[in-house]
C-alpha positions in Angstrom: 125.9 189.4 168.9 126.5 188.5 165.3 130.0 187.2 164.4 131.2 187.5 160.8 134.6 185.9 160.6 134.7 185.3 156.8 133.7 188.9 156.1 136.5 190.2 158.3 139.0 187.8 156.6 137.9 189.2 153.2 138.4 192.8 154.2 140.7 194.7 151.8 140.1 192.1 149.1 138.0 192.2 146.0 135.8 189.5 147.5 134.7 191.6 150.5 131.2 192.6 149.2 130.5 189.0 147.9 131.6 187.4 151.2 129.5 189.9 153.3 126.5 189.3 151.1 126.8 185.5 151.4 127.2 185.6 155.2 124.2 187.9 155.6 122.0 185.8 153.2 122.9 182.7 155.2 121.4 184.2 158.3 117.8 183.7 159.5 115.9 187.0 159.2 115.4 187.0 162.9 119.2 187.4 163.4 119.0 191.0 162.0 117.0 193.9 163.5 114.5 193.8 160.6 111.6 194.1 163.0 112.4 197.8 163.3 111.6 198.2 159.6 108.2 196.5 159.4 104.8 198.2 159.5 102.8 198.3 162.7 100.5 195.5 161.5 103.3 193.2 160.3 106.1 190.9 161.2 109.2 189.6 159.5 108.7 186.2 157.9 111.3 183.4 158.1 111.8 183.3 154.3 115.4 183.9 153.0 116.5 187.4 152.6 118.6 189.1 149.9 121.5 191.5 150.7 123.0 194.3 148.6 126.3 195.9 149.8 126.4 199.6 149.0 129.8 200.5 150.5 132.4 199.9 153.1 135.2 201.7 154.9 137.7 201.2 157.6 137.4 203.4 160.7 140.1 202.7 163.2 139.5 199.3 164.8 136.4 198.6 162.8 135.0 198.1 159.3 131.8 199.8 158.5 129.5 198.6 155.8 126.1 199.9 154.6 123.8 197.2 153.2 120.3 197.0 151.9 118.2 194.0 152.9 115.2 192.7 151.0 112.9 190.5 153.1 109.3 189.3 153.4 106.9 191.0 155.8 103.7 189.3 156.8 100.9 191.9 157.2 97.9 190.8 159.2 94.4 192.4 159.0 95.2 193.8 155.5 91.6 193.7 154.4 92.2 190.5 152.5 89.9 188.3 154.5 91.3 186.4 157.4 94.5 185.5 155.7 97.8 187.4 156.4 99.4 188.7 153.3 103.2 188.5 152.4 104.6 191.7 151.0 108.1 192.8 150.1 110.1 194.5 152.8 113.3 196.6 152.6 115.6 198.4 154.9 119.2 199.7 155.0 121.6 198.6 157.8 124.8 200.1 159.0 127.1 197.4 160.2 130.2 198.0 162.4 132.5 195.0 162.4 135.2 194.8 165.1 138.5 194.0 163.4 139.7 191.8 166.3 136.7 189.8 167.3 134.6 189.8 164.1 131.6 191.0 166.2 129.1 193.1 164.2 126.9 195.8 165.7 124.0 196.4 163.4 121.5 199.3 163.3 118.7 200.2 160.9 119.4 203.4 158.9 116.5 205.7 158.7 116.8 208.5 156.3 
């Protein structure tokens, strides 16, 4: 489970989006469910990711945030010879952060 203490501390401040963005970008791509957003012939590369915070709201005992994540996907067997090819990947995540424990549940948004 992902813990985001700095993000929770920044809730209800003007710094919230910047702090959430920084905490997400400090993670390894494998720490997020990005594998659910790659093509069938690809996998998520370990290169740094970029986050964009679209919005957030308080819902009882949690804070919900919707974020966009840009990452690198490695596509194998792309018709480019024997070499895998890096391409840009993107997905949107819905994060629910517990206001007591800072634990974040994350799901890929598909719409």
